PALO-329520 format. One record per atom (N, C-alpha, C, O): residue in one letter; x, z, y. Coordinates in steps of 0.1 Angstrom, whole numbers, plus 5000, padded with zeros to 4 digits. Layout:
! residues N
AXZY...
! end
This chain:
! residues 432
M749860187143M749560197123M750060017116M749659917122T750360017111T750759907100T749659857098T748859947098T748859727096T748259677095T747759597080T746659577075V749159567077V749259557058V750359587054V751359597061T750259597039T750959687035T752159587027T751659497020E753259607027E754559567018E753659497003E753759377001Q753059556995Q752359466983Q750859516984Q750259616988P750359386977P749059336983P748259446972P748659476960I747059486981I746759626971I745459506967I744859416974R745359536952R744559506942R742959596939R742859716942S742359556937S740759546945S740659616926S741459616917A739059676926A738759676911A737159626912A736359656903A736959566924A735659506921A735659396912A736759326910T734359366906T734659266900T734759076906T735158956903R734059176918R733559056921R733959026939R733359096946P734858946945P734658966961P733459016969P732258986968L733959096977L732659116987L733159116999L734259097002T732059157009T731459087021T731659237029T730859327028V732559237036V732259377049V731859327060V732259207064A731059407068A730559357081A731259537085A730859637080Q732559527097Q733259627102Q732659587117Q733059487123F731759687123F730659767134F731559827141F731859927135T732559807155T733359947161T732859877174T732459767175D732959977183D732959987198D734159957204D734159917216N735459967198N736659977204N737659897198N738459957191Y737759777201Y738559677193Y739159627206Y739059507208G739759697215G740759627223G740059647238G738759627237P740459667252P741659567253P743159657250P744259607248G742859777252G743859897249G744659907235G743859897225S745959917233S745759987215S745160127216S744960207225N744860127200N744360277203N744060267185N743860177177G744160447183G743860457170G742860417160G742960377148L741560457171L740460367161L740860167157L740660117146M741160107168M741260007172M742359937157M742159837151F743460037154F744360047143F743660027135F743559907130A742860167131A742160227123A741360077107A741460037095V740560057123V739359907115V740759777114V740959757102Q741459717120Q742159687115Q743459637107Q744059537106Q743559817101Q744259817087Q743059807075Q743459757064L741959837075L741059867071L740659657068L740459607057E740659607077E740959457078E741359397066E740759337056G743159447070G744259407061G743759447047G743459367037N743759537047N743259597026N742759447021N743159357014L741459477031L740059367018L740659267025L740059177019L741459197034L741559067032L742859027022L743058917017D743559147020D744259127011D744359136997D745259086990A743159206993A742559236980A741659116974A741359106963G741359006987G740758906981G738858916983G737958856976H738759016996H737759036998H737558967011H738658927016K735858947024K735858907032K735559017041K735359127037V735458987056V735659087065V735059007080V735858917085V734159037085V733459007096V733159147106V732559247105V734059087114V734159177127V733359237139V733859187149V732359307141V731159307148V731859377158V732059497156A732359337171A733159427187A732359377199A731759277200P732659487209P732859397224P733659327226P734859357224R733259227231R733659097239R735159187245R734959277253A736759157239A737859177250A738559097241A738159037232K740159127249K741459077241K742259197242K742559297248G742559137232G743559297227G744259227214G744059107212P745459317205P746159287196P745059257186P743959287184N745859197181N744459127167N745459057151N745058947147P746559117145P747059067136P746858997128P747758927123H745458997123H744358937119H743558797119H743058737110F743758757136F742958647138F743958517133F745158497133G742358437128G742758327120G743158347107G743958257104R742958437096R743058467085R742358387083R741858327093E741958347067E741358277061E740158387053E740758487049C738658397050C738358477048C737658587059C737658697054R737258577073R737558647080R737358607092R738158527095R736258637102R735558607114R735058737119R735058847113E734758697137E734658747141E732758717153E732158617158I732458837155I731058837160I731358887176I731759007175R731358857187R731858917199R730958907204R730258797203L730459067214L729059057216L729759117237L730659197240P728759007249P728859027259P729059177259P728459257252S730359207271S730659327274S730659397286S729959327294V731259527293V732159537304V732659657306V732059757302K733959647314K734359707314K734359887318K734359917330V734359957313V734460117316V735660167326V736760147323P735060217336P735660227348P737060347344P736960427335N738160327353N739660377347N739860427335N740360547334M739460347324M739360377312M740060187305M739460087307P740960197299P741460027290P740460017277P740760007266T739360017282T738159997272T737059927278T736459967288R736659817271R735059757271R734259777259R734359767247V733059797272V732059817257V730859757257V730259747268A730159687247A728859637247A727659637253A727059747252N727159507262N726459587272N724859597269N723959637277G724759527252G723359507250G722559397247G721459377243R723559307253R722459127252R722959107239R723859177235H722459017231H722258977219H722459037206H723058997196F721559177208F721759247196F720759187185F720759187172D719859137193D718859087179D719158957174D718758927162R719958847183R720558777170R721558807168R722058737159T722458907171T723758957160T723358987145T723758947134I722159087152I721159117133I720659007126I720859017113D719658837134D720058777128D720958717119D720658667107E722358707126E723058617123E724058687109E724458617100I724158847109I724258907101I723758937088I724259007079G722158867090G721258877078G721458737069G721158697058R722058697080R722458487074R723858527063R724158497051I724458617072I725758687064I725658697049I726258647039N724258837055N724058897040N725258967034N725558927023P725959067040P727359127036P726659307030P725759387033D727759277019D727259377010D727459527013D726959627007V728059527021V728259687030V728359677045V729359597047I727959717054I728159717067I728459867068I727759957065H730359857076H730759977076H730759997097H731159917106V730260137099V730060137114V731060257117V731160367111H731960177130H732860337131H732160337151H731760267160G732460487145G731260497160G730060537164G729060517157F729960587172F728460607176F728160557192F727360597200G729060457192G728860377208G727460247204G726660267195T727560157211T726160087215T725959957201T725059887195V727459977199V727459867184V727559937171V727359877161G727660047172G727860127162G726160207159G725760287151A725360147170A724060197167A723660127161A723060147151L723959957170L723359827161L723759817151L722759797144G724959827143G725459817129G724459897120G724359857108V723460037123V723160137121V722160047115V722160027103W721059987126W719759927130W719359807121W718159787118A720559707116A720859607111A721059637099A720559557092A721659747092A722059787080A720059837072A719459787063R719859947080R718259947077R717159847079R716159857072R717359727090R716459637087R716759527074R715859487066L717759517073L718159417066L718659477050L719259427041H718159587052H718359697035H719959647033H720059557024I721059677037I722259637035I722659807032I722059897037P723659807023P724259957023P724759997038P724859917047L724960137039L725560137053L726860297047L726460407041M728260247051M729060377054M729360337066M729460227072L729460477070L729860527090L730960627086L731060717077T731960567095T733460677095T733260687110T733260617119W733260857107W733360967125W734860937125W735660967116H735260867141H736260857147H736760937157H737860967158T735660987166T736061027181T734561127177T733561097172D735361257184D734661387188D733461397203D733561487212F732461297202F732061267216F731561347221F731361327234D730961467215D730961537227D732061667232D731761757239A732961637227A734361647236A734561567240A735061597251Y734561447240Y734661347252Y734361347264Y735061327274A732361367263A732061357274A732161477287A731761467299D733161617280D733561747288D734861627292D735561687283H735461557295H736661507302H736661427308H737461427318Y735261257303Y734961187308Y734161117316Y733661017311S733961147332S732061127334S732160987334S731060947333A733060887334A733160737334A732560687325A732160567325V732160817311V731760737296V730260757297V729460667294L730060907304L728660907306L727560837306L726560847299P727760747315P726860657312P726460587306P725260567304L727860497296L727860477284L726960557271L726360507262L726960677275L726460767262L724960797274L724760917272T724560777277T722960747280T722860607275T721960597267G723460497279G723660377271G722860317263G721860237262V723960447252V723660437239V722560467233V721960397224L722060597238L720860627233L719860537236L718960517228H719760457249H718760357253H718560247241H717660197235A719860247242A720360087233A719960167222A719060097218F719960277214F719660287202F717860247203F717260167195T717560297210T715960337213T715260187207T714660177196R715360097217R715159977217R715759857206R715059767205I717059867199I717159817190I716159857173I715559797164S716359977178S715160067165S713860047169S712960087162K713459977183K711860007179K711260157178K710060187175G712260207182G711760367180G711660387167G710760447162Q712060357164Q711460437144Q712860527145Q712760637139L713760497150L715360607145L715360717157L716060827157V714760687166V714460737177V713060737186V712660627190D712160877189D711460867198D711460787213D711960857222S710960667217S711160657230S710560747237S711260737247H709960807238H708460927243H710061007248H710360997260D710861077239D712061187238D712461117251D712661197261L712661017253L714260977262L713560897274L714360807278K712660907279K711960877292K713060857301K713560757305E713461007304E714061077313E715761097306E716561117315A716061097299A717461087290A718361007299A718560877299V718961127309V720361027314V721861147317V721661247324I722561137313I723261227306I724761197317I725761127318R724061307327R724761377338R726061427336R726161477324Y727061427341Y728361537339Y727861667346Y727561767338E727661687358E726961797360E725961867348E725861987352D725361847339D724161867328D724361827316D723361817308R726361777312R726361757306R725861837291R725661767281G725661967291G726262047281G724562087276G724462137265R723062047285R721962037277R721361907272R720461887264S722361787282S721361627279S722561567266S721961507256T724061577265T724061607254T723961577242T724561507234A722661687245A722561747227A721561637222A721361607210S720961587233S720061427234S720861307222S720161257213L722161277223L723461177220L723261307204L722661307193L723861367208L723861447191L722661437181L722761447169G721461407188G720061367180G720461227173G720061197162V721061167178V721161057176V722261007169V722060887166C723361077164C724261137159C723861157149C723861067141Q723261257147Q722161317134Q721661167125Q721961117114K720761117136K719660987126K720760927119K720760907106M721660897128M723560737126M724260797110M724660727101L724060987111L724761017103L723961037086L724461047075E722661057091E721361037080E721460957069E721660977057T721060817081T720560727076T721760677067T721360657056A722860657067A724060647056A724660687052A725360787052T724360517038T724860607023T725860667022T725560757015L726860677024L728360717026L729060777043L729260707052V729160837043V729960867058V731460957049V731461047040T732660867058T733860847060T734360997070T733861017081T735061077066T736061167081T737361147080T737861107069P738061167090P740061137084P740661297082P741861327081S739361397082S739961557081S739061607080S738161587088P739161737069P738161837070P737861867081P736661887080K738361877091K737361867106K736461887108K735761977111T736661677105T735461657110T734561627098T733761537100A734561667091A733861677081A732661797082A731461767080V733161927085V732762037086V731561977100V730361977101R732561937107R731461887127R730061797115R728961837111C730661697113C729961587106C728061687102C726961697107R729061747092R727861867087R726961997095R725862047093E727861997105E726962057111E725761977118E724562017117I726161857127I725561787131I723561707122I722461687127A724261707107A723561637095A723361727084A723061657075P723361827081P723261877071P723261807057P724161827048T722361727054T722061657045T722961537045T722061457044A723961467046A724661357052A725761367042A726661447040N725461227033N726661237025N728161217028N728361097032V729361307028V730061347036V731461327023V731461407013V732761187023V734061267018V734961247027V734761157035V736061287027V737161327034V738161227028V738461237016V738961117039V739361007034V740360987044V740360887050P741361097048P742761047056P742860907060P742660817052N743160887071N744160787076N745160777070N745860877070G745760647061G747060677055G747860597071G747460527079V749560677067V750860617074V751760657069V752060757062N752160547072N753760577059N755260547078N755160507090A756460617068A757260687078A757160517089A756760407087L757860577102L758760437112L759260417108L759160447096P760360337110P761460237107P762460367117P761860397128P763560427116P764060457124P764760397133P764560277135G766260487143G767060347150G767660487157G767460597154P768460437168P769360467175P768760547185P767760497189P768860667190P768760737205P768060617212P768260507208P767360627219P766760487232P766860517245P766860447256V767360737240V767860777255V768460877256V768760937245E768960927268E770261027268E768561177264E767361177266R769461277257R768961407256R768861507259R767861587260G770461537263G771061617266G771561737256G771361697245P772061847257P772761947246P771562017238P771362027226G770662067250G769762187241G768662107234G768761987232P767562187230P766562177219P765562057229P765462067242L764961957220L764361847224L762961877220L762661897208I762161887230I760461917228I759761737227I759661677237L759461707219L758661567222L756961557218L756361587207Y756561507227Y754961467226Y754961327226Y754861277237A754961277217A753961127222A752661097214A752061157205G752460947221G750560947216G750360897232G751060887242R748660897228R747760857247R747960967251R748261067245I747860927267I747961027275I746861017280I746560907283A745961107282A744461137285A744561277290A745561347291P742961287296P742861387300P742061547288P741761667290E741961457278E741461547267E742861607256E742861687247K743861547261K744861547250K745561707251K746161757241G745361767267G746061867268G747761867275G748661947271I747861787283I749161767287I749861787297I751061757297P749061857307P749261997315P749162147305P749662237312L748962177301L748762307287L750062267283L750862367284L750462177280L752062147274L752962187284L753762277281V752962137295V753562117307V754062287312V755162347315D752462327311D752662517315D753162577304D753262697304A753562527294A753862577281A755462607280A756262707278F755562447283F757362417284F758062467293F759262487290E757762517310E757762537321E758462727311E759562767312L757662787304L758062907300L759362937289L760163027287V758962807282V760462807274V761262807281V762162887281A761162657295A762362637303A763262757305A764362747299A762862887313A762763007317A763763077307A764563147312Q763663047291Q763963097286Q765363057282Q766363117281R764962907279R766362797273R766262717285R765362637285P766962717295P767262617310P767962417301P767762297304D768862477290D768962347286D768062247274D768362137269A766562327271A765662277269A764962137271A764562157283R764461987268R763961947273R762761927268R762461967257L761861847279L760561767270L760161647271L759661617282M760261567263M759661437266M758561387257M758161407245V758361307271V756761297269V756161097270V755761027279V756561067252V756060907253V755160897256V754360987255G754560747265G753160737269G752860687277G753960637281D751960637284D751460577295D751060717308D749960727313W752060797311W751660867317W751760877334W752260957342E751160757337E750860717353E749560687356E749260677368R748460667344R747160667344R746560737351R745960687360Y746360897351Y745360947354Y746461027363Y747461077358P745961037381P746461097387P747161227388P748161247394R746261347380R746561467380R747961487367R749161527369I747261447355I748761377347I750361377355I751261457355K749961217360K750861187365K751661277376K752861277377R751061337381R751661457395R752561577385R753761627387V751661617372V752161737368V753361697356V754061777349L753361537355L754861507346L755261447360L755461327355A755461437370A756561397378A757261487383A758361487387H756461577382H757361707391H757961767379H758861837383G757861777367G759061807358G760361707357G761461757356A760261587358A760261477356A762061467371A763261427370A761061547385A762061567394A763061657394A764161637399R762561787385R763661917379R764561847373R765761857375G764161747363G764861687353G765161767342G766261797338N764161797338N764061897324N762861817313N762661817301V762161737323V761261597316V761661497317V762261457327I761461387300I761961277299I760761157300I759861137291L760861097311L759461007310L759960887305L760660827314P759860807290P760160687290P758860607289P758860507283G757860657295G756860577294G756260487282G757260457276E755460447276E754660367266E755460287261E755960197267Q755660307249Q756460217236Q755560137228Q754360157226K756160037223K755359957209K755260057200K755760167201R754660017192R755060197179R755760157172R756360257167E756360017167E757260037155E758960057162E759960037156A758660107177A759760137186A759760297190A760660337198L758760357184L758660517181L760160597170L760960687170G759660507160G760760617148G761860667155G761860787154A762760627163A763760637174A763660747182A764560837184F762160737189F762060907195F761661027188F761661147192Y761160977174Y760861107168Y762161127160Y762161237155G763161047159G764361097151G765361137161G766461127156M765561177172M766061207177M765461347184M766161407192A764561387182A763661567188A764261627180A765061577172D763961727180D764061877175D762561907168D762361937156I761661877179I760361957178I759061867181I759361787190F757661857178F756561797177F756061857183F756161977180A755361837196A754561937202A752861897202A752661787207F752261947200F750561877202F749661977207F749362077200P749261967218P748462027225P746761977225P745862017233S746561927218S745261847221S744561957210S745162017201Q742761947214Q742062007206Q741161937202Q740361987195T741061747207T739961677204T739761547193T738961467191D741061587188D741061467181D740761517163D740961627158T740261407159T740161397147T741061367136T740761417125Q741861297137Q742761377127Q744961357138Q745961437138A744761247143A745761277148A746661227143A747461317141L747261087138L748361057136L749461077137L750361087129V749461077152V750861127156V751461297148V752461367150L750561317139L751161477135L751661387121L752561417113H750961297119H751761297106H752861167103H753661157094E752561117111E754061047118E755261137124E756361077124A755161267130A756261367131A756661397114A757761387109A755261427109A755961507099A757061417088A758061447082L756461287089L756861177082L758361157085L759261117078A758461207095A760061227102A760861337103A761861337110G760561437095G760861547091G760661697101G761161807101L759661627112L759861727124L758961867122L757861857117P759462037127P758562097129P757762117141P758262107153I756062147136I755162077145I754662237149I754762347143V754062187166V753462297172V752062227175V751862117179S751062347173S750062247171S749162387180S749262497175V748262367190V747262427188V745862457186V745262557189D745162297176D744262277166D744162357156D744362297145P743962477153P743562497135P742562457130P741862517123G742262297134G741162237124G741762107125G741062017128L743462077123L743862007119L745162077113L746062137120Q745162047101Q746162157093Q746762067076Q747162107065L746461917081L746961837068L748561837059L748861837047V749361847075V750661837074V751361967079V752561987077L750562047085L750862187081L751162307077L750062357073E752062367075E752162497068E752562557078E753462497084P752062687085P752162727094P752762817088P752362877078G754362867097G755262967093G756862907085G758062937085V755862817079V757162687072V757862587076V759062577077N756862497081N757162397089N755962387099N755262287098A755762447105A755062497117A754562607127A754962717124E754062607132E753362737144E752262697150E752262637160L751362717144L749962727149L749562867157L749462987153T749362777170T749062877184T747662857188T746962767185R747262977197R746362997207R746562857218R747562807221P745362807221P745562717235P745762757247P744962717255T746962867251T747062867264T748762867261T749262867250A749462877278A750162827280A751562967271A752762927270A751163067268A751863187268A751963157255A753063157251S750963127245S750863137232S752062997224S752662987213M751662897237M752362787231M753662807231M754162787220A754362837241A755662847246A756362977240A757562997243A755563077229A755563167220A756063067205A756763087196G755362967210G755262907194G757162847193G757962867184L757162767205L758062697207L759662757203L760562717195M759362877213M760462917213M761262997200M762463007199R759563067185R760063087174R760762947166R761562947157I760362877170I761162737161I762462757168I763462807163I762262717182I763662647187I764762807182I765962787181N764362907179N765463027174N765662987161N766763027157K764862887153K765662887137K766162757137K765962707126L766662677145L766762537147L768462517145L768962417142D769262657148D770362657143D771062687127D772262677125D770062717118D769562757109D769762617098D768662617092P770262567095P770062477081P768962467067P768162387062L769462597066L768462557058L767262617057L766662637046W766662667075W765162677077W764862517076W764162447068R766062457092R765362287093R765462187080R765162067081A765962237070A766262167060A764262177050A763562077046R764062317049R763362357046R761962267049R761262197042A761762317068A760962237073A761062087067A760362037059A761862037073A761561897070A761161807057A760961687056E761261927048E761161867037E759661917030E759261867019T758762017040T757462007035T756861967047T755661977049S757661907056S756561807069S756561627060S755761527061K757461647053K757561467046K756861477033K756461377027R756561607029R755861647012R754361597015R753761497010L753961697026L752561707031L752261557038L751061507037A752961507044A752761387051A752961327039A751961257041G753361287030G753761197028G752161157017G752061037015Q751161247010Q750361207002Q749361117009Q748661047002W749361117017W748160977028W749160877033W749560857045T749460807022T749760637027T749060567034T748260607042I749260437032I748560327043I748060277025I746860287024E748660247013E748360237001E747460346996E746560296989S747360446997S746860556990S745160536998S744160516992Q745260557007Q744060507020Q743260377011Q742060367008A743960307010A743460177012A742860156988A741860116980I743860196988I743060176969I741660316969I740760326961E741760396980E740560466981E739360466990E738260516989M739860376999M738560257005M737760126999M736560096999L738660076995L738259986984L737160016975L736159956972G737660146971G736760216958G735260216963G734260176959L735660316977L734260306980L733260186990L732060166993Y734360126991Y733460016994Y732659946981Y731659876983E733059966970E732659876957E731559976954E730459936949K731960116957K730360226952K729160216961K727960236958V729660186971V728460176983V727660006979V726460016981A728059926976A727559816971A727359806962A726859696960R727459886954R726659906937R725960026937R724960036930E726160106945E725160196940E723960216951E724360176962A722660266953A721860296966A722160406971A721560426981K722960496966K723360636968K724860676966K725260606957V725560736971V726860746957V727060866962V726960906974L727460926948L727561066944L729061096941L729761066931V729561186959V730961246956V730561406955V731461486952
! end
């Protein structure tokens, strides 16, 4: 995601604000949460405000490093096994709250429900600073896919208890709280209890989609929630970077991980290929990280109908969108899916299995919304493939995709978020 706009965003605030961003994921690998935080940093700095970033110590892309009116507080961290992620280990938390107290920000903005997020919530409460919280990641869905994350979730519970001195979570209830993969259904309920406390503590909760707003209200019915989709601008086009063949080309681009549904997409594509042997599936991303996904994709590549260009820099993805005929989205765990917006801005029709993410979908016009089964997804892909030779249909689908995605630009999100920061800084309770 681009982190600064071509024209500086002007803030309506009557004075410069200081916003402390607490995030659990700020590298080393690139990810949507990190780009979202960095985009907000750029918007605030461009508008003349100050930013403090509190994050685990890690190396990662940082376009704002060294800019005036910006500082970082990095916390001791540990690597999550088998994932490109580092998490705060709980050290220096009290020292960090003291430092935040000296800075005295106008707003604390917490991104997510990890240990740094819990620290931000308690800092806001202890220092009497207005709190914004943004829901970025479906924690309970991820627990189903990542056994390596589960010790972290247990750590979140205990860290939240320790730093809040038991005032937000009763330490007696957590004496034996250990989140285990084999018992994740019962034990993750404890984590959702922490999420509820964090959501209810916030002056304002923002979510990137109606889907996540519904989830927030399920967990914390009294939370003050507003939907602010992450802004996306069209990526620059370019010449086709790989050979594609004469038949229809189905594209998936984005992070490749167990919860993204790649095996489902491959199974659906095999059914499509049985009817259209000239069809190709192109999967853009780091496809070799997870052994099962690697085996599935390598098998398709060996047959010659799956194209694997590997992980690409974001500024190069426009060329991949531009050469595709359809964008396929097999994930059910995303909270907004910026790739859907990118594909729509490129004018692509979309096949998705997630009924909660329809910001850029108009089923029957520019999209097919299917059940999360190989047969259903394959049928949706074939319905669009059968329409590709109709230039009027393609033109209408492309216009619809671009129009829907064009509602949420980087500039429009910046204006919305800057206004919310000012409200939260000014008012004890925001009415939305």
